[in-house]
Backbone as ProteinMPNN parsed JSONL, in Angstrom:
{"seq_chain_A": "MNALIGNGVVLLVLAAAVGLAVRSLWRSHRSGGHCSGDCGSCGGCRHGK", "coords_chain_A": {"N_chain_A": [[107.331, 99.662, 63.275], [107.431, 102.102, 61.899], [106.895, 101.239, 59.309], [104.251, 100.513, 59.541], [103.001, 102.974, 59.994], [103.662, 104.243, 57.589], [102.304, 102.602, 55.741], [99.713, 103.124, 56.571], [99.455, 105.834, 55.9], [99.678, 105.696, 53.113], [97.392, 104.17, 52.532], [95.392, 105.972, 53.383], [95.784, 108.065, 51.524], [95.197, 106.725, 49.131], [92.51, 106.077, 49.629], [91.423, 108.647, 49.705], [91.876, 109.446, 47.046], [90.284, 107.589, 45.649], [87.809, 108.299, 46.692], [87.53, 110.913, 45.659], [87.427, 110.31, 42.922], [85.075, 108.785, 42.767], [83.233, 110.715, 43.597], [83.469, 112.529, 41.485], [82.549, 110.94, 39.337], [79.92, 110.529, 40.209], [78.877, 113.138, 40.202], [79.093, 113.695, 37.474], [77.338, 111.796, 36.453], [74.917, 112.65, 37.583], [74.607, 115.062, 36.279], [73.889, 114.363, 33.777], [75.805, 112.995, 32.429], [77.686, 111.604, 29.735], [75.95, 111.784, 27.453], [74.921, 111.123, 24.186], [72.645, 111.774, 22.902], [71.24, 109.687, 21.93], [69.027, 108.186, 23.5], [68.224, 105.607, 23.941], [70.455, 104.063, 24.301], [71.612, 105.138, 26.463], [71.474, 105.118, 29.788], [71.092, 107.094, 31.805], [70.174, 109.317, 30.492], [69.014, 112.596, 29.827], [68.118, 113.901, 27.676], [66.281, 116.206, 25.892], [64.392, 116.567, 27.836]], "CA_chain_A": [[106.34, 100.699, 63.575], [107.441, 103.086, 60.804], [106.235, 100.638, 58.148], [102.818, 100.566, 59.812], [102.584, 104.366, 59.77], [103.775, 104.473, 56.144], [101.191, 101.908, 55.084], [98.495, 103.859, 56.914], [99.425, 107.06, 55.096], [99.392, 105.29, 51.734], [95.985, 103.779, 52.471], [94.591, 107.191, 53.461], [95.904, 108.773, 50.251], [94.429, 105.962, 48.143], [91.086, 106.236, 49.937], [91.05, 109.994, 49.284], [91.839, 109.461, 45.584], [89.091, 106.841, 45.239], [86.662, 109.13, 47.049], [87.414, 111.996, 44.679], [87.009, 109.735, 41.646], [83.66, 108.419, 42.893], [82.466, 111.962, 43.631], [83.462, 113.056, 40.124], [81.644, 110.105, 38.543], [78.554, 110.776, 40.678], [78.463, 114.451, 39.692], [78.934, 113.557, 36.026], [76.108, 111.028, 36.23], [73.767, 113.486, 37.945], [74.451, 116.153, 35.322], [73.518, 113.812, 32.481], [76.89, 112.172, 31.913], [78.178, 111.842, 28.381], [74.894, 111.308, 26.581], [75.078, 111.621, 22.819], [71.33, 112.072, 22.352], [70.589, 108.41, 21.663], [68.63, 107.817, 24.857], [68.032, 104.172, 24.045], [71.705, 103.448, 24.739], [72.142, 105.925, 27.575], [70.549, 104.894, 30.895], [70.798, 108.287, 32.59], [70.034, 110.432, 29.557], [67.912, 113.534, 30.056], [68.036, 114.659, 26.421], [64.944, 116.598, 25.482], [63.46, 116.642, 28.976]], "C_chain_A": [[106.266, 101.726, 62.455], [106.747, 102.547, 59.559], [104.725, 100.694, 58.319], [102.267, 101.975, 59.56], [102.624, 104.692, 58.276], [102.635, 103.834, 55.381], [99.874, 102.619, 55.359], [98.348, 105.124, 56.092], [99.081, 106.738, 53.648], [97.928, 104.908, 51.579], [95.068, 104.995, 52.546], [94.625, 107.971, 52.152], [95.105, 108.046, 49.17], [92.931, 106.102, 48.375], [90.599, 107.62, 49.505], [90.937, 110.072, 47.762], [90.602, 108.732, 45.06], [87.834, 107.65, 45.542], [86.449, 110.264, 46.07], [86.946, 111.481, 43.327], [85.524, 109.379, 41.669], [82.796, 109.673, 42.893], [82.376, 112.579, 42.23], [82.508, 112.265, 39.231], [80.197, 110.365, 38.923], [78.039, 112.109, 40.14], [78.238, 114.412, 38.184], [77.637, 112.825, 35.697], [74.874, 111.883, 36.511], [73.531, 114.597, 36.937], [74.126, 115.642, 33.923], [74.611, 112.98, 31.855], [77.307, 112.587, 30.524], [77.164, 111.325, 27.368], [75.04, 111.945, 25.206], [73.735, 112.003, 22.192], [70.555, 110.823, 21.996], [70.194, 107.804, 23.001], [68.338, 106.333, 25.01], [69.281, 103.479, 24.552], [72.292, 104.143, 25.941], [71.152, 105.866, 28.73], [70.161, 106.152, 31.631], [70.551, 109.517, 31.722], [68.814, 111.292, 29.887], [67.708, 114.413, 28.817], [66.574, 114.963, 26.079], [63.945, 116.683, 26.605], [63.491, 118.017, 29.58]], "O_chain_A": [[105.179, 102.177, 62.092], [106.091, 103.296, 58.836], [103.998, 100.9, 57.347], [101.193, 102.135, 58.98], [101.718, 105.345, 57.759], [102.061, 104.445, 54.48], [99.016, 102.706, 54.481], [97.253, 105.455, 55.637], [98.278, 107.436, 53.03], [97.291, 105.285, 50.595], [94.061, 105.044, 51.839], [93.596, 108.486, 51.715], [94.411, 108.685, 48.379], [92.165, 106.231, 47.42], [89.487, 107.753, 48.995], [90.009, 110.691, 47.242], [89.947, 109.207, 44.133], [86.902, 107.679, 44.738], [85.314, 110.55, 45.687], [86.153, 112.14, 42.655], [84.802, 109.64, 40.707], [81.741, 109.698, 42.259], [81.326, 113.09, 41.84], [81.748, 112.849, 38.459], [79.331, 110.416, 38.05], [76.902, 112.199, 39.679], [77.299, 115.026, 37.677], [76.925, 113.201, 34.765], [73.9, 111.839, 35.759], [72.397, 115.036, 36.749], [74.092, 116.428, 32.976], [74.375, 112.319, 30.843], [77.287, 113.768, 30.177], [77.504, 110.507, 26.514], [75.255, 113.15, 25.083], [73.698, 112.504, 21.068], [69.344, 110.883, 21.781], [70.936, 107.004, 23.571], [68.217, 105.854, 26.137], [69.189, 102.418, 25.169], [73.373, 103.772, 26.399], [70.097, 106.497, 28.667], [69.011, 106.283, 32.05], [70.709, 110.645, 32.191], [67.733, 110.782, 30.184], [67.19, 115.526, 28.909], [65.745, 114.057, 25.994], [62.752, 116.857, 26.353], [62.778, 118.281, 30.549]]}, "name": "protein", "num_of_chains": 1, "seq": "MNALIGNGVVLLVLAAAVGLAVRSLWRSHRSGGHCSGDCGSCGGCRHGK"}
Protein backbone atom coordinates (compact mmCIF):
# COMPACT_ATOMS: atom_id res chain seq x y z
CA MET A 1 0.00 0.00 0.00
CA ASN A 2 2.85 2.41 0.82
CA ALA A 3 4.45 1.75 -2.57
CA LEU A 4 1.17 2.65 -4.26
CA ILE A 5 0.97 5.95 -2.38
CA GLY A 6 4.64 6.69 -3.12
CA ASN A 7 4.16 6.02 -6.82
CA GLY A 8 1.09 8.25 -6.83
CA VAL A 9 3.03 11.11 -5.26
CA VAL A 10 5.85 10.72 -7.77
CA LEU A 11 3.39 10.72 -10.66
CA LEU A 12 1.69 13.87 -9.34
CA VAL A 13 5.05 15.65 -9.01
CA LEU A 14 6.06 14.62 -12.53
CA ALA A 15 2.70 15.75 -13.93
CA ALA A 16 3.12 19.12 -12.21
CA ALA A 17 6.65 19.52 -13.62
CA VAL A 18 5.48 18.65 -17.14
CA GLY A 19 2.56 21.05 -16.79
CA LEU A 20 4.87 23.88 -15.77
CA ALA A 21 7.23 23.15 -18.66
CA VAL A 22 4.37 23.11 -21.18
CA ARG A 23 2.99 26.37 -19.76
CA SER A 24 6.43 27.98 -20.05
CA LEU A 25 6.82 26.81 -23.65
CA TRP A 26 3.31 28.05 -24.50
CA ARG A 27 3.97 31.49 -23.01
CA SER A 28 7.31 31.71 -24.83
CA HIS A 29 5.64 30.77 -28.11
CA ARG A 30 2.84 33.31 -27.64
CA SER A 31 5.33 36.09 -26.90
CA GLY A 32 7.24 35.45 -30.12
CA GLY A 33 9.63 32.78 -28.89
CA HIS A 34 13.29 33.07 -29.76
CA CYS A 35 12.97 34.65 -33.18
CA SER A 36 16.19 36.04 -34.59
CA GLY A 37 14.49 38.22 -37.20
CA ASP A 38 14.75 35.70 -40.03
CA CYS A 39 11.03 35.03 -40.29
CA GLY A 40 11.47 32.50 -43.06
CA SER A 41 12.96 30.05 -40.55
CA CYS A 42 10.77 31.02 -37.61
CA GLY A 43 7.16 29.79 -37.79
CA GLY A 44 5.79 31.98 -35.00
CA CYS A 45 7.83 35.09 -35.74
CA ARG A 46 6.15 38.46 -35.32
CA HIS A 47 9.20 40.52 -36.27
CA GLY A 48 8.21 43.81 -37.82
CA LYS A 49 4.48 43.37 -37.26
